[in-house]
C-alpha positions as CSV (number, residue, x, y, z in Angstrom):
1,M,-53.5,4.7,9.5
2,S,-50.5,3.3,8.7
3,T,-47.7,6.2,9.2
4,R,-44.1,5.8,8.6
5,G,-43.2,6.6,12.4
6,G,-45.6,9.4,13.1
7,V,-45.7,11.2,9.3
8,Q,-49.4,11.4,8.7
9,Q,-49.5,13.3,5.0
10,T,-52.6,13.6,1.9
11,V,-52.0,15.5,-0.9
12,Y,-54.5,16.4,-3.3
13,Y,-53.9,17.6,-6.5
14,D,-56.0,21.5,-7.7
15,P,-58.6,21.3,-4.6
16,A,-61.3,23.2,-6.1
17,N,-63.0,20.0,-4.6
18,P,-60.6,18.5,-2.6
19,T,-62.4,15.5,-0.8
20,E,-62.6,13.9,-4.8
21,N,-58.5,15.1,-5.7
22,R,-57.0,13.4,-3.2
23,V,-53.6,11.5,-4.6
24,W,-51.7,10.8,-1.9
25,N,-52.4,9.3,1.2
26,E,-49.8,7.7,4.0
27,G,-50.3,4.3,3.8
28,D,-49.7,4.2,0.4
29,P,-47.5,2.6,-2.1
30,F,-45.5,5.0,-2.5
31,P,-43.7,6.6,-5.3
32,G,-47.4,4.9,-6.6
33,A,-48.7,7.2,-9.6
34,L,-46.7,10.2,-8.3
35,N,-45.4,12.7,-10.2
36,Q,-42.3,13.8,-9.4
37,D,-42.9,17.1,-7.9
38,Q,-45.5,15.1,-5.8
39,Q,-43.0,12.8,-4.9
40,Q,-40.9,16.4,-3.9
41,E,-43.7,17.8,-2.0
42,V,-44.7,14.1,0.3
43,T,-40.8,13.6,0.7
44,G,-40.2,17.5,1.1
45,T,-42.6,18.0,4.2
46,G,-41.7,14.6,6.1
47,N,-38.7,16.6,5.7
48,A,-39.6,18.9,8.1
49,Y,-41.2,16.2,10.1
50,W,-38.7,14.9,10.8
51,L,-37.3,18.2,11.2
52,F,-40.0,19.2,13.6
53,R,-40.2,15.9,15.4
54,D,-36.7,16.1,16.1
55,T,-35.6,19.6,17.5
56,F,-38.7,20.4,19.2
57,G,-41.3,17.7,19.9
58,R,-43.6,18.9,17.5
59,D,-45.9,16.3,15.9
60,S,-47.4,19.1,13.9
61,Y,-48.2,22.3,13.2
62,D,-50.6,22.6,15.9
63,G,-48.8,19.8,18.2
64,A,-51.9,17.0,18.1
65,G,-50.4,15.4,15.9
66,H,-52.6,17.3,13.0
67,T,-52.6,15.7,9.3
68,M,-50.1,17.4,7.1
69,T,-52.0,18.9,3.5
70,T,-50.0,19.5,0.5
71,V,-51.9,20.9,-2.3
72,N,-50.0,19.9,-5.6
73,K,-51.5,23.0,-7.8
74,P,-49.3,22.4,-11.5
75,I,-48.3,26.1,-12.4
76,T,-50.1,27.9,-15.4
77,K,-49.0,31.1,-16.1
78,P,-45.5,31.6,-16.0
79,I,-44.1,33.2,-12.9
80,T,-41.6,36.2,-13.7
81,V,-39.1,36.9,-11.3
82,F,-37.8,40.1,-11.2
């Protein structure tokens, strides 16, 4: 898998069955067919990776290079904030 300097990410869309709902994987063209929210998720999780890598020397949450999995689930109901 091609990675951006160690980052390994996968984006799923509403993963009732994740293996069939993958929309982007590290090494795919960016932004490719990703919508704006998905692009921001890839960029944001990549930034989080580098924060933890540069600050704590961790290459993933488990320190063993685990792939960062992002789930993009559209909001179907309005959110009420009090």
